N, C-alpha and C positions, 0 to 999 in steps of 0.2 A: 446426191441423188435422194429424192423423196422415197420413203418406204410406202409400199402399197398398203391399202387398208383391206384387211381380211378378217374373217370371223371364224372361230373354231366352234364346231357343233358336233354332237354325237352323230356318228354315221349309222345308217339303217339299211335294211334290205332294199329299200327304194333307191339307194345309191349304187346298186350293183352295176348298172351300165356305165356310170361315170367312173366308178372304181376300176372297172375292166379297162376302160380307155386310159386312165392314169397309169395303171400297171404296165400297159404295153408301151406307153410313152417313156416311162421311167426305167423300166427293166426289160429292155429289148430281148435279151437272151434268157432272163430269169423270171419273166412274168408268171404269176401264179395262174393256174387253170381256173376256169369259171367256177367249178365246183368248190375249190378252195376259197375263192372269194365269197361265195355264198356262205360257206362255213364261218369265215371270219366276221361276217356281218350278222350272223344269227346265233352262234354258239354262246350259251350263257356264260357270263364271267369274263368275257373278252372285252378289254377296253378298246374302243374304236372311235377315233376322232377324225373329222374331216376339216380341212381348211377350205373356205369358199370365198370367192370374190364375185359379187353379184349372185348369179345362179350357177357358176362354174366351180366344180371341185378342182382345186389347184394343188391340194396336198392331202395326205392320209397317213395315219399311223395306227397300229394295233399292238396291243400288249397283253400278255397273260401273266397271271399271278401264280407263283409256286409257294404256297404257304409253308410247306414242309421245309424248303430250303431258305425261306424268308427272302425271296428275291423275285423281281419282276423280269420278264423277258419280252423285249420288243421284237415282234415277229416280222414286222414290215414297216417301213417309213419311206415315203416318196413325195417329192414335190415336182410338178411339171417343170421341165427345163427352162422355159421362158420366165418362170417365177422364182427361180433360185436366187439366192443372195439378197433376199428381201426380209429375212428373219422368220420366214414361215417354218422352215425345218426346226429351228431352235424353239419356236413357240409350240410346235407339235411335240417335240421331245419333252419340254417342260410340262405340258399339259398331261401327257401320258404318264410321266414319272409321278406327278402329283396324284393322278387318279389311281395308280397302282399302289401308292403309299407303302413301298417296300424299302428297307434300308439299302439294298443294292439292286441295280438294274443291269441286265446284260443284253447284248445284241451281237449279231455276226454280220460281217461285211466282207466283200471281195477284197483280197489283198491289193488289187490294182485300182480300187475305187478311191483315188486320192481326194476327190471332191467330198465324198462322204466321210473319209477319214479326217479331213480337216474340220468338217462340221462337228464330228464327235469329239475331237481334241479340244475344240473351242468350248465344248459343253462338258469338259472334265471326264471324258471316258478314257480309259487306258487299256492296253492289251493285256489279257490274262491267259489266253490260249491261242493256238493256231491249229485249225482243223485241216488236215491234209486232204486234198482232192474233194472238198466239200461240194463244189458246184459240178454240174453235169459235164462241163468241158474240162474238168480236172483241176481247175484253179482252187487254191487254198482259200480258207476264210480266216480272218482274225476274229476272235471272240473278244469283245470289249466290255468293260464293266465300269460303272459309276456307283460309288458308295457315298452315303452321307456321313 
């Protein structure tokens, strides 16, 4: 199967509607509210990268840097379902990790999200914690970490 050609670009406030759509397509029960999406697109110091094909946002990632702990934290990453398996998720992870430039990067994921867990395992993330009842429906989250 040929890989799709996509481009990674900085995300901006003008991407709010596209990001809102992507969040609801990727995270049906966990989509961020509009106000949180506005924040992730405008708060200084947040790494925010979008993947686009043509004029369509097909993926997004955001990360924050904690200089005290010398680690990055990926706060959200998503790829539209119809574009998964094309290398977009890996490209977003690599770009965010590089932009944060921290020795370790963490993220959390639903314990039941096997597709995401497979992506993170392929990208050398491993479980370091389990947060009990992290999600609104009571499901636990795995905290994953990747260190250089």
